N, CA and C atoms as a LAMMPS dump frame, in Angstrom:
ITEM: TIMESTEP
0
ITEM: NUMBER OF ATOMS
528
ITEM: BOX BOUNDS ff ff ff
-5.0000000000000000e+02 5.0000000000000000e+02
-5.0000000000000000e+02 5.0000000000000000e+02
-5.0000000000000000e+02 5.0000000000000000e+02
ITEM: ATOMS id mol type element x y z
1 1 1 N -12.699 -6.751 1.322
2 1 2 C -12.033 -8.18 1.464
3 1 3 C -10.626 -7.815 1.868
4 2 1 N -10.591 -8.629 2.868
5 2 2 C -9.607 -8.689 3.795
6 2 3 C -8.312 -9.172 3.349
7 3 1 N -7.211 -9.011 4.167
8 3 2 C -5.667 -9.274 3.773
9 3 3 C -5.586 -10.621 4.417
10 4 1 N -4.699 -11.573 4.323
11 4 2 C -4.395 -12.496 4.531
12 4 3 C -3.131 -13.05 5.215
13 5 1 N -3.19 -13.61 6.437
14 5 2 C -1.446 -13.768 7.109
15 5 3 C -1.29 -14.882 6.565
16 6 1 N -0.145 -15.059 5.458
17 6 2 C 0.092 -16.097 5.417
18 6 3 C 1.382 -16.961 5.886
19 7 1 N 2.189 -16.22 6.814
20 7 2 C 2.749 -16.968 7.857
21 7 3 C 3.193 -15.758 8.957
22 8 1 N 4.434 -15.872 9.901
23 8 2 C 4.421 -15.052 11.284
24 8 3 C 4.792 -13.736 10.484
25 9 1 N 4.987 -13.89 9.46
26 9 2 C 5.443 -12.243 8.968
27 9 3 C 5.321 -11.928 7.545
28 10 1 N 4.169 -12.596 6.844
29 10 2 C 4.269 -12.24 5.853
30 10 3 C 2.565 -12.302 5.3
31 11 1 N 1.814 -10.891 4.769
32 11 2 C 0.82 -11.128 4.55
33 11 3 C 0.574 -10.811 3.102
34 12 1 N -0.997 -10.938 2.433
35 12 2 C -0.949 -10.871 1.016
36 12 3 C -2.71 -10.423 1.323
37 13 1 N -2.785 -9.444 0.263
38 13 2 C -4.099 -9.175 -0.241
39 13 3 C -4.419 -9.207 -1.916
40 14 1 N -5.428 -9.614 -2.339
41 14 2 C -5.917 -9.639 -3.299
42 14 3 C -7.349 -8.836 -3.652
43 15 1 N -7.098 -7.769 -4.921
44 15 2 C -7.796 -6.837 -5.047
45 15 3 C -8.706 -7.276 -6.347
46 16 1 N -9.609 -6.397 -6.734
47 16 2 C -9.99 -6.35 -8.555
48 16 3 C -10.359 -5.074 -8.375
49 17 1 N -9.58 -4.466 -9.569
50 17 2 C -9.52 -2.918 -9.896
51 17 3 C -10.091 -2.93 -11.383
52 18 1 N -10.914 -1.467 -11.773
53 18 2 C -11.094 -1.72 -13.395
54 18 3 C -9.728 -1.636 -13.747
55 19 1 N -9.571 -2.189 -15.483
56 19 2 C -8.708 -2.004 -15.739
57 19 3 C -8.711 -0.916 -16.9
58 20 1 N -7.702 -0.672 -17.92
59 20 2 C -6.992 -2.064 -18.361
60 20 3 C -5.33 -1.902 -17.242
61 21 1 N -4.811 -2.9 -17.404
62 21 2 C -3.623 -3.625 -16.736
63 21 3 C -2.571 -2.3 -16.877
64 22 1 N -2.767 -1.849 -18.266
65 22 2 C -1.571 -0.471 -18.111
66 22 3 C -1.903 0.594 -17.47
67 23 1 N -3.503 0.744 -17.292
68 23 2 C -3.429 1.903 -16.526
69 23 3 C -3.34 1.509 -14.642
70 24 1 N -4.243 0.419 -14.036
71 24 2 C -3.593 0.153 -12.586
72 24 3 C -1.489 0.368 -12.388
73 25 1 N -1.218 -0.595 -13.5
74 25 2 C 0.411 -0.197 -13.641
75 25 3 C 0.891 1.269 -13.228
76 26 1 N 0.432 1.83 -14.093
77 26 2 C 0.645 3.52 -14.064
78 26 3 C 0.462 4.01 -12.527
79 27 1 N -0.563 3.298 -11.869
80 27 2 C -0.882 4.189 -10.588
81 27 3 C -0.361 3.398 -9.459
82 28 1 N 0.893 2.282 -10.029
83 28 2 C 1.883 1.455 -9.092
84 28 3 C 3.008 2.141 -9.124
85 29 1 N 3.568 2.762 -10.431
86 29 2 C 5.074 3.234 -10.444
87 29 3 C 4.877 4.605 -10.96
88 30 1 N 3.749 5.272 -11.588
89 30 2 C 4.061 7.055 -11.772
90 30 3 C 3.861 7.829 -10.849
91 31 1 N 4.346 8.278 -10.086
92 31 2 C 4.943 9.26 -8.835
93 31 3 C 3.501 9.998 -8.946
94 32 1 N 3.442 10.987 -9.623
95 32 2 C 1.744 12.141 -10.303
96 32 3 C 0.384 10.963 -9.772
97 33 1 N 0.827 9.245 -10.263
98 33 2 C -0.51 8.838 -9.807
99 33 3 C -0.803 8.178 -8.606
100 34 1 N 0.757 7.313 -8.102
101 34 2 C 0.678 6.822 -6.962
102 34 3 C 0.279 8.169 -5.641
103 35 1 N 0.813 8.87 -5.867
104 35 2 C 0.742 10.183 -4.584
105 35 3 C -0.529 10.048 -4.185
106 36 1 N -2.029 9.608 -5.607
107 36 2 C -3.272 10.032 -4.992
108 36 3 C -3.89 8.927 -4.406
109 37 1 N -3.221 7.642 -3.647
110 37 2 C -3.218 6.899 -3.202
111 37 3 C -2.589 6.104 -2.635
112 38 1 N -1.521 6.375 -2.142
113 38 2 C -0.105 5.753 -1.519
114 38 3 C 0.759 6.866 -0.867
115 39 1 N 1.715 7.333 -2.139
116 39 2 C 2.741 8.129 -1.525
117 39 3 C 3.317 8.502 -3.133
118 40 1 N 4.095 9.334 -3.09
119 40 2 C 4.733 9.926 -4.201
120 40 3 C 5.938 9.601 -4.15
121 41 1 N 6.744 9.623 -5.584
122 41 2 C 7.49 9.356 -5.532
123 41 3 C 8.548 8.324 -6.846
124 42 1 N 9.756 8.421 -7.266
125 42 2 C 10.204 7.875 -8.578
126 42 3 C 9.893 6.418 -8.484
127 43 1 N 10.271 5.605 -9.567
128 43 2 C 10.517 4.315 -9.426
129 43 3 C 11.388 3.935 -10.863
130 44 1 N 12.588 3.273 -10.589
131 44 2 C 13.324 2.867 -11.717
132 44 3 C 13.116 1.693 -12.101
133 45 1 N 12.634 1.153 -12.929
134 45 2 C 12.003 -0.174 -13.584
135 45 3 C 13.038 -1.053 -13.584
136 46 1 N 13.638 -1.628 -13.016
137 46 2 C 15.121 -2.206 -13.583
138 46 3 C 15.426 -3.061 -12.244
139 47 1 N 15.906 -4.07 -12.363
140 47 2 C 16.004 -5.049 -11.288
141 47 3 C 17.446 -3.818 -10.605
142 48 1 N 17.485 -3.346 -9.588
143 48 2 C 18.767 -2.806 -8.356
144 48 3 C 18.373 -1.168 -8.846
145 49 1 N 17.126 -1.335 -9.389
146 49 2 C 16.561 0.544 -9.505
147 49 3 C 16.127 0.989 -8.348
148 50 1 N 15.867 2.345 -7.935
149 50 2 C 15.558 2.751 -6.985
150 50 3 C 14.209 3.111 -6.664
151 51 1 N 13.649 3.082 -5.546
152 51 2 C 11.924 3.17 -5.556
153 51 3 C 11.713 3.858 -4.424
154 52 1 N 11.881 5.568 -4.765
155 52 2 C 11.55 6.639 -3.674
156 52 3 C 10.01 6.573 -3.332
157 53 1 N 9.932 6.31 -1.876
158 53 2 C 8.551 6.659 -1.41
159 53 3 C 8.208 7.987 -0.393
160 54 1 N 7.32 8.632 -0.729
161 54 2 C 7.545 10.138 0.187
162 54 3 C 5.747 10.009 0.474
163 55 1 N 5.659 9.988 1.792
164 55 2 C 4.166 9.078 2.196
165 55 3 C 3.704 10.645 2.862
166 56 1 N 2.725 11.274 2.612
167 56 2 C 1.786 12.448 2.948
168 56 3 C 0.577 11.787 3.276
169 57 1 N 0.223 11.163 4.44
170 57 2 C -1.252 10.519 4.365
171 57 3 C -2.31 11.582 4.895
172 58 1 N -1.644 12.225 5.256
173 58 2 C -2.844 14.162 5.445
174 58 3 C -3.226 14 3.788
175 59 1 N -2.625 14.343 3.207
176 59 2 C -3.072 14.569 1.422
177 59 3 C -4.173 14.025 1.006
178 60 1 N -4.333 12.417 1.667
179 60 2 C -5.248 11.372 0.862
180 60 3 C -6.634 11.478 1.884
181 61 1 N -6.342 12.303 3.242
182 61 2 C -8.223 12.68 3.421
183 61 3 C -8.556 13.781 3.596
184 62 1 N -9.905 14.009 3.897
185 62 2 C -10.618 15.151 3.819
186 62 3 C -10.166 16.132 4.777
187 63 1 N -10.591 17.117 5.167
188 63 2 C -10.316 18.136 6.042
189 63 3 C -10.612 17.556 7.414
190 64 1 N -11.562 16.766 7.566
191 64 2 C -12.342 16.436 8.842
192 64 3 C -11.32 15.057 9.204
193 65 1 N -10.235 14.749 8.632
194 65 2 C -9.93 12.952 8.751
195 65 3 C -8.26 13.697 8.717
196 66 1 N -7.561 14.825 8.839
197 66 2 C -6.323 14.648 8.82
198 66 3 C -5.159 14.488 10.019
199 67 1 N -5.948 14.644 11.077
200 67 2 C -5.131 14.225 12.733
201 67 3 C -5.195 12.229 12.648
202 68 1 N -3.924 12.15 12.879
203 68 2 C -3.567 10.909 12.707
204 68 3 C -4.389 10.085 14.347
205 69 1 N -4.244 9.504 14.909
206 69 2 C -5.014 8.525 15.9
207 69 3 C -3.469 8.293 16.796
208 70 1 N -3.888 8.523 17.994
209 70 2 C -2.56 8.865 19.061
210 70 3 C -1.702 7.935 19.097
211 71 1 N -1.643 6.482 18.486
212 71 2 C -0.876 6.137 18.382
213 71 3 C 0.182 6.387 17.559
214 72 1 N -0.092 6.846 16.425
215 72 2 C 0.587 7.548 15.129
216 72 3 C 0.584 9.198 15.389
217 73 1 N 0.496 9.583 16.105
218 73 2 C 0.844 11.005 16.33
219 73 3 C 2.135 11.238 16.721
220 74 1 N 3.522 10.512 17.044
221 74 2 C 4.465 11.042 16.868
222 74 3 C 5.319 10.625 15.863
223 75 1 N 4.77 9.866 14.498
224 75 2 C 5.037 9.973 13.691
225 75 3 C 5.357 11.229 12.836
226 76 1 N 6.285 11.635 12.371
227 76 2 C 6.661 12.865 11.569
228 76 3 C 4.971 12.861 10.371
229 77 1 N 4.693 13.99 9.986
230 77 2 C 3.543 14.089 9.388
231 77 3 C 3.609 13.442 7.668
232 78 1 N 4.812 13.86 7.344
233 78 2 C 5.757 13.419 5.957
234 78 3 C 6.828 12.29 6.009
235 79 1 N 6.51 10.932 5.749
236 79 2 C 7.705 10.584 5.857
237 79 3 C 8.265 9.801 4.304
238 80 1 N 9.859 9.47 4.735
239 80 2 C 10.066 9.628 3.16
240 80 3 C 11.157 8.012 3.245
241 81 1 N 11.345 7.418 2.345
242 81 2 C 12.353 6.573 2.213
243 81 3 C 12.388 5.744 1.041
244 82 1 N 13.736 4.869 0.815
245 82 2 C 13.842 4.251 -0.626
246 82 3 C 13.615 3.112 -0.35
247 83 1 N 13.594 2.263 -1.603
248 83 2 C 13.928 0.781 -1.907
249 83 3 C 14.538 0.756 -2.896
250 84 1 N 14.421 -0.727 -3.284
251 84 2 C 15.696 -1.348 -4.484
252 84 3 C 14.571 -2.369 -4.896
253 85 1 N 14.708 -2.391 -6.444
254 85 2 C 13.848 -3.1 -7.043
255 85 3 C 14.569 -4.596 -7.065
256 86 1 N 13.896 -5.51 -7.179
257 86 2 C 14.162 -6.645 -6.731
258 86 3 C 13.677 -7.535 -7.969
259 87 1 N 12.752 -7.365 -8.535
260 87 2 C 11.998 -8.18 -9.527
261 87 3 C 11.21 -6.868 -10.399
262 88 1 N 11.242 -6.959 -11.859
263 88 2 C 10.576 -5.895 -12.369
264 88 3 C 9.839 -6.898 -14.066
265 89 1 N 8.743 -6.881 -13.924
266 89 2 C 8.342 -7.116 -15.679
267 89 3 C 7.287 -6.389 -15.951
268 90 1 N 7.46 -5.339 -16.532
269 90 2 C 6.405 -4.029 -17.234
270 90 3 C 5.605 -4.942 -17.935
271 91 1 N 4.07 -4.737 -17.644
272 91 2 C 3.246 -3.995 -16.676
273 91 3 C 2.793 -4.767 -15.705
274 92 1 N 3.281 -6.562 -15.124
275 92 2 C 2.728 -6.949 -14.549
276 92 3 C 3.182 -7.31 -13.236
277 93 1 N 4.631 -7.474 -12.703
278 93 2 C 5.61 -7.454 -11.331
279 93 3 C 6.264 -6.595 -11.158
280 94 1 N 5.786 -6.144 -10.117
281 94 2 C 6.844 -4.968 -9.413
282 94 3 C 7.138 -5.846 -7.865
283 95 1 N 8.805 -5.937 -7.807
284 95 2 C 8.807 -6.244 -6.305
285 95 3 C 9.906 -5.629 -5.719
286 96 1 N 10.055 -4.918 -4.835
287 96 2 C 10.797 -4.176 -3.953
288 96 3 C 11.039 -4.26 -2.871
289 97 1 N 12.153 -3.485 -1.938
290 97 2 C 12.244 -3.601 -0.588
291 97 3 C 11.683 -2.905 -0.119
292 98 1 N 11.205 -2.51 1.378
293 98 2 C 10.358 -1.498 1.819
294 98 3 C 11.42 -1.181 2.863
295 99 1 N 12.129 -0.553 2.813
296 99 2 C 13.183 0.65 4.118
297 99 3 C 13.063 0.979 4.731
298 100 1 N 12.24 1.261 6.059
299 100 2 C 11.951 2.208 6.945
300 100 3 C 13.041 1.999 8.258
301 101 1 N 13.314 3.378 8.475
302 101 2 C 14.238 3.42 9.845
303 101 3 C 14.895 2.093 10.148
304 102 1 N 15.892 1.358 9.214
305 102 2 C 16.185 0.136 9.297
306 102 3 C 16.554 -0.931 9.391
307 103 1 N 15.126 -0.963 8.997
308 103 2 C 13.953 -2.194 9.168
309 103 3 C 13.648 -2.787 7.428
310 104 1 N 14.063 -3.717 6.979
311 104 2 C 13.662 -3.892 5.385
312 104 3 C 12.427 -5.161 5.204
313 105 1 N 11.492 -4.445 4.669
314 105 2 C 10.837 -6.015 4.256
315 105 3 C 10.66 -5.769 2.994
316 106 1 N 9.707 -6.742 1.929
317 106 2 C 9.626 -6.693 0.817
318 106 3 C 8.353 -6.933 0.588
319 107 1 N 7.731 -5.742 -0.669
320 107 2 C 6.818 -5.717 -1.049
321 107 3 C 6.582 -6.339 -2.443
322 108 1 N 5.541 -7.167 -3.348
323 108 2 C 5.372 -7.334 -4.174
324 108 3 C 4.097 -7.523 -4.608
325 109 1 N 3.979 -6.495 -5.954
326 109 2 C 2.717 -6.387 -6.4
327 109 3 C 2.325 -7.133 -7.921
328 110 1 N 1.422 -7.751 -8.086
329 110 2 C 1.366 -8.767 -9.452
330 110 3 C 0.016 -8.573 -9.882
331 111 1 N 0.125 -7.896 -11.294
332 111 2 C -1.348 -8.118 -11.831
333 111 3 C -1.324 -8.886 -12.754
334 112 1 N -3.069 -9.111 -13.195
335 112 2 C -3.298 -9.904 -14.179
336 112 3 C -4.857 -9.523 -14.764
337 113 1 N -4.724 -9.758 -16.05
338 113 2 C -5.903 -9.553 -16.747
339 113 3 C -6.731 -10.536 -15.779
340 114 1 N -8.277 -9.65 -15.83
341 114 2 C -9.291 -10.638 -14.881
342 114 3 C -10.644 -9.785 -16.115
343 115 1 N -11.1 -10.357 -17.331
344 115 2 C -12.162 -9.733 -17.735
345 115 3 C -11.696 -8.195 -18.062
346 116 1 N -13.169 -7.131 -17.193
347 116 2 C -12.829 -5.984 -17.701
348 116 3 C -11.868 -5.212 -16.601
349 117 1 N -11.629 -6.61 -15.168
350 117 2 C -11.105 -5.941 -14.346
351 117 3 C -9.488 -6.123 -14.249
352 118 1 N -8.749 -5.976 -13.268
353 118 2 C -7.222 -6.492 -13.232
354 118 3 C -7.398 -6.98 -11.913
355 119 1 N -6.752 -8.086 -11.297
356 119 2 C -6.592 -8.563 -10.272
357 119 3 C -5.295 -8.296 -10.052
358 120 1 N -5.391 -7.699 -8.874
359 120 2 C -3.457 -7.23 -7.952
360 120 3 C -3.545 -8.2 -6.957
361 121 1 N -2.325 -8.703 -6.452
362 121 2 C -2.292 -9.292 -5.284
363 121 3 C -0.944 -8.942 -4.614
364 122 1 N -0.9 -8.583 -3.629
365 122 2 C 0.148 -7.84 -2.818
366 122 3 C 0.35 -8.594 -2.059
367 123 1 N 1.782 -8.86 -1.883
368 123 2 C 2.531 -9.593 -0.792
369 123 3 C 3.269 -8.528 -0.061
370 124 1 N 3.205 -8.744 1.19
371 124 2 C 4.289 -8.009 2.274
372 124 3 C 5.085 -8.787 2.769
373 125 1 N 6.33 -9.036 3.084
374 125 2 C 7.024 -10.111 3.436
375 125 3 C 7.996 -9.404 4.502
376 126 1 N 8.23 -10.157 5.818
377 126 2 C 9.481 -9.753 6.467
378 126 3 C 9.077 -9.165 7.588
379 127 1 N 7.665 -8.7 7.759
380 127 2 C 7.359 -8.033 8.747
381 127 3 C 7.407 -8.734 10.199
382 128 1 N 7.693 -7.776 11.18
383 128 2 C 8.628 -8.575 12.851
384 128 3 C 7.797 -8.75 13.425
385 129 1 N 6.214 -7.53 14.034
386 129 2 C 5.799 -8.013 15.119
387 129 3 C 4.519 -7.987 14.471
388 130 1 N 3.329 -8.565 15.4
389 130 2 C 2.218 -8.478 15.556
390 130 3 C 1.656 -7.078 15.506
391 131 1 N 2.388 -6.305 16.264
392 131 2 C 1.677 -4.704 16.049
393 131 3 C 2.337 -4.077 14.726
394 132 1 N 3.196 -4.506 13.817
395 132 2 C 3.402 -4.169 12.71
396 132 3 C 2.531 -4.765 11.577
397 133 1 N 2.22 -6.073 11.695
398 133 2 C 1.431 -6.788 10.69
399 133 3 C -0.356 -5.925 10.968
400 134 1 N -0.448 -5.909 11.798
401 134 2 C -1.676 -4.883 11.999
402 134 3 C -1.939 -3.884 11.644
403 135 1 N -0.566 -3.012 11.576
404 135 2 C -0.606 -1.895 10.878
405 135 3 C -0.445 -1.863 9.503
406 136 1 N 0.192 -2.579 8.744
407 136 2 C 0.523 -2.594 7.647
408 136 3 C -0.653 -2.778 6.845
409 137 1 N -1.465 -4.481 7.638
410 137 2 C -2.617 -4.529 7.219
411 137 3 C -3.613 -3.431 7.077
412 138 1 N -4.121 -2.748 7.903
413 138 2 C -4.788 -1.814 7.729
414 138 3 C -4.541 -0.756 7.238
415 139 1 N -2.894 -0.304 6.582
416 139 2 C -2.604 0.688 5.998
417 139 3 C -2.55 0.537 4.412
418 140 1 N -2.231 -1.276 4.348
419 140 2 C -2.482 -1.322 2.991
420 140 3 C -4.156 -1.388 2.731
421 141 1 N -5.13 -2.021 3.544
422 141 2 C -6.346 -2.088 3.13
423 141 3 C -6.831 -1.082 2.666
424 142 1 N -6.513 0.459 3.569
425 142 2 C -7.147 1.372 3.251
426 142 3 C -6.579 2.099 2.121
427 143 1 N -5.279 1.743 1.718
428 143 2 C -4.952 2.648 0.869
429 143 3 C -5.131 2.066 -0.646
430 144 1 N -5.934 0.705 -0.789
431 144 2 C -6.674 -0.121 -1.676
432 144 3 C -7.627 0.829 -1.855
433 145 1 N -8.546 0.795 -0.961
434 145 2 C -9.752 1.632 -0.785
435 145 3 C -9.664 2.729 -1.275
436 146 1 N -8.989 3.198 -1.19
437 146 2 C -8.688 4.591 -1.935
438 146 3 C -7.684 4.544 -3.384
439 147 1 N -7.258 3.487 -3.816
440 147 2 C -6.671 3.395 -5.021
441 147 3 C -8.043 3.087 -5.495
442 148 1 N -9.038 2.139 -5.258
443 148 2 C -10.277 1.627 -6.087
444 148 3 C -10.843 2.694 -6.407
445 149 1 N -11.18 3.774 -5.124
446 149 2 C -12.537 5.25 -5.401
447 149 3 C -11.716 5.631 -6.221
448 150 1 N -10.196 6.343 -6.62
449 150 2 C -9.23 7.073 -7.313
450 150 3 C -9.771 6.371 -8.888
451 151 1 N -9.416 4.964 -8.835
452 151 2 C -9.876 4.032 -10.466
453 151 3 C -10.946 4.465 -11.015
454 152 1 N -12.168 4.735 -9.945
455 152 2 C -13.731 4.676 -10.102
456 152 3 C -13.872 5.752 -10.705
457 153 1 N -13.088 7.037 -9.893
458 153 2 C -13.559 8.229 -10.317
459 153 3 C -14.636 8.791 -8.976
460 154 1 N -14.617 8.488 -8.025
461 154 2 C -15.642 8.196 -6.709
462 154 3 C -14.401 9.218 -5.611
463 155 1 N -15.073 9.109 -4.353
464 155 2 C -14.66 9.961 -3.165
465 155 3 C -13.959 9.063 -2.183
466 156 1 N -12.634 9.158 -2.331
467 156 2 C -12.038 8.004 -1.361
468 156 3 C -12.624 8.2 0.022
469 157 1 N -12.243 7.316 0.347
470 157 2 C -12.698 7.147 2.017
471 157 3 C -11.656 7.873 2.721
472 158 1 N -11.951 8.499 3.991
473 158 2 C -11.336 9.15 5.207
474 158 3 C -9.943 7.958 5.066
475 159 1 N -8.344 8.69 5.197
476 159 2 C -7.773 7.415 5.707
477 159 3 C -7.512 7.009 6.897
478 160 1 N -7.003 7.813 8.201
479 160 2 C -7.158 7.752 9.328
480 160 3 C -8.066 6.997 9.788
481 161 1 N -9.718 7.767 9.689
482 161 2 C -10.707 7.1 10.415
483 161 3 C -10.983 5.722 9.881
484 162 1 N -10.949 5.286 8.532
485 162 2 C -10.709 3.911 7.862
486 162 3 C -9.773 2.769 8.529
487 163 1 N -8.274 3.603 8.621
488 163 2 C -7.063 2.858 9.04
489 163 3 C -7.506 2.267 10.496
490 164 1 N -7.677 3.113 11.432
491 164 2 C -8.085 3.129 12.679
492 164 3 C -8.728 1.953 13.32
493 165 1 N -10.173 2.084 12.101
494 165 2 C -11.487 0.884 12.594
495 165 3 C -10.831 -0.463 11.477
496 166 1 N -9.993 -0.46 10.75
497 166 2 C -9.437 -1.373 10.028
498 166 3 C -8.452 -2.127 11.354
499 167 1 N -7.547 -1.11 11.579
500 167 2 C -6.406 -2.228 12.909
501 167 3 C -7.396 -2.827 14.007
502 168 1 N -8.412 -2.38 14.453
503 168 2 C -8.957 -3.435 15.396
504 168 3 C -9.577 -4.53 15.109
505 169 1 N -10.483 -4.263 13.476
506 169 2 C -10.667 -5.586 12.695
507 169 3 C -9.645 -6.636 12.609
508 170 1 N -8.341 -6.383 12.027
509 170 2 C -6.732 -7.266 12.033
510 170 3 C -6.57 -7.615 13.108
511 171 1 N -6.652 -7.109 14.307
512 171 2 C -6.093 -7.437 15.461
513 171 3 C -7.251 -8.745 16.509
514 172 1 N -8.02 -8.552 15.67
515 172 2 C -9.446 -9.742 16.062
516 172 3 C -9.297 -10.439 15.376
517 173 1 N -9.391 -10.522 13.731
518 173 2 C -9.509 -11.448 12.85
519 173 3 C -7.783 -12.516 12.846
520 174 1 N -6.754 -11.712 13.554
521 174 2 C -5.567 -12.554 13.551
522 174 3 C -5.458 -12.429 15.14
523 175 1 N -6.235 -12.612 16.229
524 175 2 C -6.235 -12.89 17.388
525 175 3 C -4.85 -12.234 18.272
526 176 1 N -4.403 -10.905 17.819
527 176 2 C -3.541 -10.347 18.651
528 176 3 C -3.718 -9.678 19.784
């Protein structure tokens, strides 16, 4: 399921994941679990709390898929930044800033029970360009595919190969 462009700076994703909700929440906020699908880093679960993000996309892929595509080769292998918690309602909602190189956007995760599954809605606001939107969409889409595989106990898809293919699809989908 593709992410949707809500306006010129906002994308939204909806996913169904294996529950229960408390388990999915742990994979959003606990560093050792979050690093298996997105990034490591602590989260202080209160308004004004700090969210540390330590990305190492290379660690999410098999050895055959560790090299980023040309477009991303100038980005350091490991990237870290912090954000601030804007809203938190354990275990249903977490919204925080996403502060990268002086540019701030906002990410909101919303969880709801859906039978044996958990409905995850992610909204990413404040994106500044079509190129950033395509990259963010491909990134979230890929990271969610990895999360679903981790929660199911399966083999995650290769990060860069998946991301590259999805970026092209989003480019066509959004007519950029």
